[in-house]
N, C-alpha and C positions, 0 to 999 in steps of 0.2 A: 358380800362376803364378810365374815366376822373379823378376820384379819386380812392384811394386804397380801393375799395369796398370789397375786401377780408377781410378787418378788421371788416366787419359787420357780418361775419360768427359766429354763436352762439348767436346773439342777439335774443330776444324773446319778445312777447307781448301776453296779454291774453284778450279775448273777452267773453261776456256773452250773452245768448239768452234764450228764452222760446220756447218750442216746441208746437206750436199751431197745431191743426188738420187740419184747413181749407186750408192752402197752399198745403197740400198733397192730399186733396180731389181734388183740382184744377189740381195738377200734374197727378193724376189718370185719370181725365177727358181728359187731353192732350194726355195721352197714351192709351185711350180707354179701361181702365181696371177698375175693382172694387177697391174702396178705401181700404187702409190698415186698419186693425181693431185695433191693439194694439201699433204698433211701426212704425217708418218711414221706407221706403223701402231702399235697398242698393242704394247708391249714392244720397239718399235724403238729406244728409248733405249739398249738394250744394244749398239747399234752406234755409239754416241756416246762421246766422252771416252775413247778407246782408250788403252791404256798406251803410253808413249813412252820407257821405260828403254833405255839403250844396251845393245848386245849384250854388252859387258863386264860388265854387271850382271845377266845372266840366270843363275839358279841351276841346279843339276844336274837339277832336276825340270822345267825349262823356264819356271817362273815367274820374273818379276823378283824380285831380292833384296828383302827387306822393308825398309821405311823409310817416310818420310813420315808419314802419319796412322796407319798400322798399328802397334799397340803391339809391344814386343819380347817376343812370346810364344815361349817356349822349346819349341815342339812343331813337328816338321818338316813334317807333312802338313796340307793344308787343302782343304776342299771347300765348295761352296755348299750351304746347308741349306734355304733357302726365302726367301720375300719376301712383303711386304705392299705392294702397288702401288696407288696411287690416280692415276687419270687425270683431272686437273682441267680441262685445256684442250688442244687440239691443238698439236703442235709443227710449224710450217709449214716447208716446204723453203726453203732459200736464206738463212735468217737466222742471226744469232749467238745462241748459247745459253750459259748458264753453269750449273754444278752446284755447289751447296754441300753438302759431305759432312761430317757430324757423327757422332762416336762416340756412339751412343745407350746402349750397354751393353756390359760385358765381364763374363762369369761363367765359373766353372769347375765341372765335374761329373766324375763317374767313370762310364764306360760300358762297353760290351761289349769295347771294344778298349783300355781303360785311361783315362788322363786325357784330358779333353776341355775345350777352352776355346771358348766361344761369343762371337763378336764381332758386334754389331749396328751396321751403318752406315746412317744415314739420308741418302739423297740427295734433295735438293730441286732440281729442274731448272726453270730460268726461260728464257722467250723474252722478251727485254726485261725488263719488270717483272712479267710475267704468270707466275705459278706454274703449270706445265704438268703435272709429274709428281712424285709423292713415292714413293720406293722405299725401304722399310725392309728391308734385306738382312741375313740371318743367315749368317755364315760359321763353320764349325767347324774347329778345329785339333786334331790328335790325334797320338798317338805312332806311330812307324813299326813297327807291330805285325803287319803283314801282313794280307792279305785272303782267305787261303785257307780260313779257318774257315767253318763253315756260317752262312748268313744266318739272322736271326731269323724266327719264324713269319710267314707272309705273309697278306695279306688279299685276298679276291676280291670283286668287285662285279658286278652285272648292269647292263649299259649299255643306254641307249636308242638311241644312235647311236655306232658304232665305225668306226675306219679303221685299217688296218694300215700300218706304216712299216717300210721295209727300211733298217736302219742301216748302209749301206755305208761303207767307208772313205772314199769320195769325198764322201759327205754330211757326215761328221764333219770331213773336211779343209776343205771349203768353209765350214762354219760357223766353224771355227777361224780361217780366213782373214778372214771378215767381221768377227769380233770381236777379231782380233789376239791370239788366245789361244794361247800357246805351251806350255801345260801338256802334257807329253809323253804322259800317259795317254790322250789323245784321238787320237794319230796314230802313236805309236812303240810298236808291239806288243811288241817285245822288252823295252823299258823297263817298259811296263805290267805285263807278266807276270813278268819276272825281278826287278825292283826293288820293285814295289808289290804283287805277288801277285795281280793280277787275272787272270781267265781269258781276257780279250781286251781290246780297246779299250773305253773307257768313253764312253758317250753323254753329252754335256755336259748338266748340269742346266738351264742357260739355253736350250739347244736344245729340251729337253722342254717347258719353259714356253712357248717360242715356238710349238711345234707344238700345244699345248693351246689357246692363244688362237686360232691359225689354224683349228683344228678347230671351235671355237665360231663364228668369223666365217663359215666356210663354211655352217654350219647355220643361223645367224641373221644374214645379211649386213646387215640394216637396223638392227640394234640397236647403240646406242652403249655400249661397255664403260666402266663407271665405276670398277671396281676389280677386282683379281685378287689373291687370296691363295693361296699354294701352299707345299707342304712336301715335301721329298725324303724317301722312306721306304726305298728299296732302289736299288742301282745297276742300270743297264741297260747291256748289252754289245752289241757288234756281231756276236754269234754267231748271231742269229736275229731275224726280224721281231718287233716289239712293236706294241702298239695304243695309240691315243689314243681316249678315250671321254668321253661326257657323258650326263647326265640333266637335263632341263629342270627348273627350280624357279620359284617365284613371282617371285623377284627376279633370276633369271638362269639359272645352271646349275652343277651340281656336275660337275667335270671331273677326269679322272685318266689317267695313263699306266700301262699294265700291261705287265710284262715278258713274255718269250717263254713263261713258264709260267703266265701269267694273273694274277700277283700285282701288287698296286698298288705302283708304283715312285715315283710322284709324285702327290699328291692336291691338288686346288685347288677354289676357288669363285670364279666370275665373277659380278659384280653389274652390272646395266645401269641406265641412268638418264640 
């Protein structure tokens, strides 16, 4: 790390938002399901506390320029790596919410593409004084080393319940709009291929996570999700349909997204209670 970013561990900031019903009606439309009646769905917090940086502070990759709580990490590329989410209580529509974000950890490793820095942010989301959601999110920063090299060996699994998803450009655009995500790899094909070396548009990690939770909810609509832990393993592109899958367990379900070749791209575990 260029500077001693471990000194940033423990720093925190607070954001505020109002829970409007309309964005979640649009999310329900995206997922082809009926809108929620009283509270946002599990993983719906991804539609809250959206970035508000001015256009003059948007970087060449479409991300807002770094600052605020993010340490000065001297690596140009960043991707969501996974999360550990606990759903303590529902977040009702119409109320004020606040999010306290704390830097839980910063660490450096060497990987297939060179230097990697992992940043863990802990988000605690409150409605009034009630803690509703805790989301420990891992973000990986890496060198601009290109993505054309072969992917690591993949993993295949046998599913109990599967559903195919067609990652059209319209689907990716609508999710980017819902989450105000301007990262160009999700909608600008020329940029994704020429600048970052991908074979096509990249399906958002948060979209994969949202689809996995929705897949479980369609399979077991009466169960309350208590926690969801997931990890990204391989990128998914808009070049062909992919699948969301699950196997029931004693505590909930093992869930995963598999790319067009059947390899696990995101794996997770849902617990109920």
